[in-house]
C-alpha positions as CSV (number, residue, x, y, z in Angstrom):
1,X,0.9,-2.2,-4.3
2,X,-2.7,-2.2,-2.9
3,X,-4.1,-3.5,0.0
4,X,-6.5,-5.6,-2.4
5,X,-3.4,-7.0,-4.4
6,X,-1.8,-7.8,-1.0
7,X,-4.7,-9.7,0.1
8,X,-4.7,-12.0,-2.7
9,X,-1.0,-13.2,-1.8
10,X,-0.5,-15.9,0.7
11,X,1.0,-15.2,3.9
12,X,4.6,-16.6,2.9
13,X,4.6,-14.4,0.0
14,X,3.6,-11.5,2.0
15,X,6.5,-12.2,4.4
16,X,8.8,-12.7,1.6
17,X,8.0,-9.4,-0.1
18,X,8.2,-7.5,3.3
19,X,11.7,-8.9,4.1
20,X,12.9,-7.7,0.4
21,X,11.1,-4.3,1.0
22,X,13.2,-4.0,4.6
23,X,16.2,-4.8,3.0
24,X,15.5,-2.2,0.1
25,X,14.8,0.6,3.1
26,X,18.0,-0.5,4.6
27,X,19.9,0.3,1.8
28,X,18.3,3.5,0.9
29,X,18.9,4.6,4.4
30,X,22.8,3.9,4.0
31,X,22.5,6.1,1.0
32,X,20.9,8.9,2.4
33,X,23.3,9.0,5.2
34,X,26.1,9.0,2.6
35,X,24.3,11.8,0.9
36,X,23.7,9.6,-2.3
37,X,20.1,9.3,-2.3
38,X,18.4,11.3,-4.9
39,X,14.8,10.4,-4.3
40,X,13.6,10.6,-0.6
41,X,10.0,10.1,-1.1
42,X,11.1,6.5,-1.7
43,X,11.8,6.1,2.1
44,X,8.3,7.2,2.8
45,X,6.8,5.0,0.3
46,X,8.5,1.9,1.5
47,X,7.8,2.8,5.0
48,X,4.1,2.6,4.0
49,X,4.1,-0.2,1.9
50,X,5.7,-2.6,4.8
51,X,3.1,-1.1,7.1
52,X,0.6,-2.0,4.7
53,X,1.8,-5.6,4.2
54,X,2.2,-6.1,7.9
55,X,-1.6,-5.0,8.5
56,X,-2.8,-7.4,5.6
57,X,-0.6,-10.4,7.5
58,X,-1.9,-9.4,10.8
59,X,-5.8,-9.7,9.4
60,X,-4.6,-13.1,7.8
61,X,-3.6,-14.4,11.2
62,X,-6.5,-13.2,13.6
63,X,-9.2,-15.3,12.1
64,X,-6.6,-18.3,12.4
65,X,-6.2,-17.6,16.1
């Protein structure tokens, strides 16, 4: 998901998607420890998407303050 697409979402939607991604990241980490993870690049992609979402969320909250 690109930053342009994320900016179109509301703050609640961003928080929901971020929480979902964090849960998926946690599951992937468990799979990696167990040796079951085949696509390790997914970890990096999820971390970047979470950071992108948090950045856009903080941009939305700054003007409100």
